[in-house]
Residue, then its C-alpha position, 0 to 999 in steps of 0.5 A: m650067288s643069288a641074283d641080288a648078290a650078282r647085281r651088287v657086284k660091279r666089274k671094273g677090269s679084273k677087279a670086282t667091287r661089292h656094295p656092303v650088305p648087312a651080315s644077316q643078309a650075307i649069311a642068309e644068302l650063304m645058307t641058301a647057296l649051300g642048300i642048308d637053309k631048310t635044314l637049319r629052319k627044321f633044326s630051329v623048330l626042334t630047339a625052340w619047341s619049349d619057347v613056342v609051346g610054353e613050359q607046361i606043354a614042354r614038360v610033357t612033350e619032346p619033339d622027335r624029328i621032322e620028316n617030309g614036313v611032319l613034326y613027330v612029338r613024343v607025349t608022356t600021357a594019353p590025355w595030353r596026347a588027346e589035348l594036344s591033338m585038338k590044339r594041333f593047328d594052333i601049335l602048327k601056326k606057332v611053330n611055323r611063325a617061329a621058324g619064319a617059314d612053313v617048315v612043318k605041314d602037320i604034327r603027329f603026337r605019339 
């Protein structure tokens, strides 16, 4: 339980009462407590790829995996690979903005 969550619990005898919190906050705290928040953010990067890069780039690419902060993306042709390599930092910013955290440190197009 986070420190904020612990502060919201008031002890009265043997009963504990909690102040209501938004469901989104409760879920976020649960994900953090379970240690799956980073994994879910990585998954969100892979699933939101086409929304982040747009339809044209999504047609010629496929995100493969994130390993040690590096997003590996398969590209259909060498010219597209060269073009995307030049746009790597812009795409990196968009990916991390969509994830809500700096999940990806670098992108490798293959």
